[in-house]
C-alpha positions, 0 to 999 in steps of 0.5 A: 125060922120066925126071922126068915118068915118076917124077912120074906113077908117084908120082901114080898110087901116091898116088892108089891109096894114098888110094883104098885108105885111103878104101875101107877105113877106114869107122869102123875104128881106124887100127891095123885099117886099117893091118893090112888094107891090108898084107894086101890089098897083099901078097896081091894078085899082079896089081901090080908089086913096085915099085908095091907097095912104093911104095903101102905106103910111101905108106899108112904116110904117109897113116896117119901124117898121119891120126893127126896130124889125129885127135890134133889134134882130140881136143883140140876135146873138153873133157877133163871130159866123162864124163857126158851132160847128163842126168847119166847116165855116157857109154858112150864119150868123144865124141872116138870120133866122130872116126872117123866123119869119116875118109871126109870128109878132104880131101887136098891136091894132090900131097902127102900132107897133109890140108887141115885147114880144108876138112876141117872145112868138109866135115864140118860140111856133110855130117855136122853138119846135124842135129848142132848141138853137133858143128857148133858145135865145129868152127866155133868151132875153125876160126873159121867166123864165119857159122855161129857168129853165126847167131842163129836157131840159137844163141839164148840157150837154145842158148848156155846148153846149150852152156855146160853141155856144153862148159865148161872149154874155152878155145875155147868159153868165149871164143866163148860169152862173146862171143855172150852179151855183144857188149860183151866184144869191147871188153873182150877186145881192149883194146890199153891193158891191161897184160895180156891178158885170161885168155880171150883168153890161154888161147885163143891158148895153145890155138891155138898149141899144137895147130896152130889157125892160123885162130884165131891169124890171126884174133885176132893183129891185134886184140891190141896189139904188147906182147900179141903179144910176151907170148903169142908168147914164152910159147908159142915155146919149147913150139912149137919143141921139140914141132915138130908144126905147121909153119903155126904155126911159120912164122906166129909166127916171121914175126911174132916176128922183126919184134918182137925177133929178138935175143931170139927167137934167144936163146930158140931156140938151146937147143931147136935145138941139142938137136934136132941133138944128139938127131938126130945125135950122141947115139947111145948114149941115143937109138934109131935111130926116135928119132934119125929123129924128132928129124931130121925135127923139126929139118928141119921147123924149118929149113924153116919158120923165117924166113931171119932166125932161120934164119941166126942159128941156124946162125951162133950160137956161132961156127957150132957147128952147122956145125962140130960136123957137120964134126968128127963127119963128118956129111955129110947134116946138113952139106949141110943146114945150109950150104944155108941160109947166105948168101954172107958166112956160108959165107966165115966157116964156111969159115974155121972149117972150115979151122982144124979141118981143119988140125988133123985132116987126112984124106980124109973131112974133105977131102971135107966141106971141098970140099962147103963150098967148092962150096957157096959157089961156087954161091951 
């Protein structure tokens, strides 16, 4: 019954926070919206203090998620857009249009997360009926084939215009090349070729780095395993280092582990341990917000890696991640790591922990050792 009340309280606060955001955002900058929401909440005396603090906390999460969406979609605009097609200088960058779309954001149920694909569909449907350029940009980046292949709308003249307006962007260069010449399908996806074609390689790098999983899922089955290995391992380290797009991490990890799990583990270790070090051990160089950010990235990676890679990372270098957390008495991180170990790995980890405990007997170390033993008993 208590859990039901907590869930109901959270859902009510979540809906209130989203409604407040939508009511106040319009085309404002997020910094202005944040200030407006805080002023409204803390000047409103009709709500209980606990509810105000809960809504304020959820507002922070909403603004952070909208900022993520905004930064991701800045990438759909070519960097060299400085002039209008007529040659006159633009008064503002086209990415400023993104603020117009904030009221169209579609939120996933029960959590504070934007559904990027449904949002793109909503923007195309409601905002781009007479805005062909923006429609093409969202359709190309979200793989809306029915829109892109509409020959009545995107005829040869329109494609030439789009090429002039959107040149030097990997997504639009790829799609315009395909639409202008259907033979490019065969050329782009030649499985016998030693290397990927440049346009396909740049497209995949863009999709992986910036979190456009719709493109990734569309292109991946069309290229050979050798090409998948080339592009996947090329981008993997950057994906883990930035740790921004969980869906990309999950997709790539699953695919690359089936191709070469040993090389993937070797490539991942440095990035994984760097996150541990910056999140837990490097107190002198890292500020508290930086450590919190690195811890969240570490948590995201552990949650989205496949079980094979996750267990390989935790067992690597004689369970270094586990033993370091034990040595430095990091209980929260230790509990997090042992949660992902299987029974045989827990047995090995306990043996190593016991060796450290024999050299450094103390009450705190005894408590940490008991945590590992209890975890083994529950697996």
